[in-house]
N, C-alpha and C positions, 0 to 999 in steps of 0.2 A: 382276525375277523372281529374281535371285540373292539379294538381301537377305532377303526373307521365307523363302526356303529355308534360308539360313544361320541365321536366328533360330530356326527350328524344330529344326534339328540341334543347336544349342547348348542349347536347353531340354530336349531328349530326353537329351542327355548328362548334364546336371545331375541329372535325375530318376534316371538309372541309377546315378550316383555316390552319391546320398543317398536310398535307399529308405525309411529310417526316417521321413522327413517324411510319407510317405503313411500309414504305420501310425498315427502320432501324430494326424494329421488324422482318420483313420477312427474312432479311439477317442474323439476329441473330439466327433464328430458322432453317435456311437452313442446309441440311446434309453436314458435312465436307467432302472434297475430300481426297482420299487416296494420300499419298506422291508419287511423281514420282520417280521410282528407277533410280539411277545413276550407272555409271560404277564401282565406288568404293564400292557401297553398296551391290553388288552381291558377294556371297561367292565364293572363288576360288575352282575349281574342284581339288580334291586331286589326286596326281600322285601315281602310285603303287611304293612300295619300290624298290630301286635299279634302277629306270628308269633314263635315261639321259634327261635333259631338253634341247631340240634342239634350242629353241628360247628364247631370252631375253624378258623383259617386253615391249620393244618398237618394237618387231617383227623381230629383226635382229638375225642372227645366233650367238650362243654363242661362245666364244673363244675356249672352249674345243672341240666343234664339228668341228672347223676349223683345229685343230691340230690332232684330233683323227685318221683320215686316214693316216697321216704321221707317227704317232706312230706305226700303224699296219704294214705299209710297212717296217719300220726300224726293227721291231721285226721279221717279216718274213724273211727279207734279212739276218739278223744276224744269225737266225737259219740255213738257207741254207748254208751260208759260214762256219759256225761252223761244220756242218755235213760233208761238203767237206774237211775241214781241218783234221777232224778225219780220213777220208778215206785216205787222202794223207799220213798221218803219221802212217797208220796201218801196222802191220807186214806183212800182205798179199801184200800190194803194194810194200813194201821194198823188199820182197822176189821175187816178179815178176820182178822188175827192176834189181835185182842181177842176176836172171836167164837170162834175156835178155842181160846183159852186157857180160856174159860169154858164150853166144851162138855163135858158129862159123857162122851159117847162118845169124843171126841178125847182126853180125859185118861185114859180107860181104855185106849186103844190106845197112846198115846205116853208117858204118865206125866206127871210134874210138870215145871215149868220149860220149857214149850214156847216155842221160839224158832226163828229161822232156822237152817238147818243149818250155814251158813258165815257168817263174820263179814262177808264181802262178798257178800250174796245176789244171785242172778240171778233177775229176774222175767220169766217168759215171758208172751207175750200182749200185750194192749193195754189202755190205760186212756184212753178217749176220752169224757170226761165231757161235753164240749161237743157231741159227736155222739150222746150217749145210749148208748154201748157200753162195757161193762166185761167183759173176759174174761182173767183172769190165773191163773197157776199158779206155785208155787214150792215148794222143798224146806224141810221143817221137821224138828225133832228134839225129843225130850223125854228124860226121865230113863230111859225104858225102850226106846224104839224111834224109828224115823224114819218119814217119810212124805212124800207130796206132796199139797198142798191145792190145790183149784181152785175158783174163784168166777167165776160168769158171771151177769151182770145186764144188763137193757136198760131203756131209757126208752121207753115206748110212745108218748108224745106229748111235744112240746116243752114244757119247763118242768114236766113232770109228774114223779111219783115214779119211782124205779128199782124195777123188779120183778125179784126174784131168779129165775133159771132153774136154776142148779145151785150147790150149796155142798157139796163132798164132800171126803173124805180117803181117800187110797189108801195102804195099808200095804205094807211090803216084800214080803209074800207075794202081792200082787195083789188083796187084798180092798178093795173100795170101800165106804166108810161114807157113805151119803147123809145128811149132817147136816141138810140142809134138810127132808127128809121125816121124819127121825127125831125132830128136836127143833123143827122149824119156825123155825129160826134164819135171820134175814136180817141179814147183817153190816152192811148199809147202813141199817138201820132207825134213824132218829133222827140220821143223819149228814148234816150240811150240806155239800153238794157245790157250792154256788153259787160260781162263780169270784170270787175276790177282785179288787176294782177296783185 
């Protein structure tokens, strides 16, 4: 009975003299903490295919997004001017100008040397020969005055002739000269509008 009691007293005295052993053992057996996630440890969110990345890694706008609106404006402007160039050089526009130059009423109102008002003319309206629709207007000038000419013609049936609806000249004071009714002029008379193969 004395020996177990003495052994217990000795062990108790050792633990009292060395309390650090208990704290070391407690820290060793403590549950480990989960690592704190960092910014670079998170997986990036995938972007859908074909999407444009608007921002760079530092949060600024990417160079592509800066020039993209400019590219869109350049493309749109190029398309508009190209379409106007095609209308300016269309046989419909050329025939309308020729009919205007040889019109007695137009020469009396505008004078000689009838031509486009500007070196780079703008043709309003549409020239849809394949759809049977022509409706254009543009500014002209002569040696005496300026004006706006309008020509409107339609194709009543497919592959049929174009029939004029309006061919008129408007002077700066607002006077409209109906050249179609006054002289019976059809600018497209005898003009071949068959699309070239």
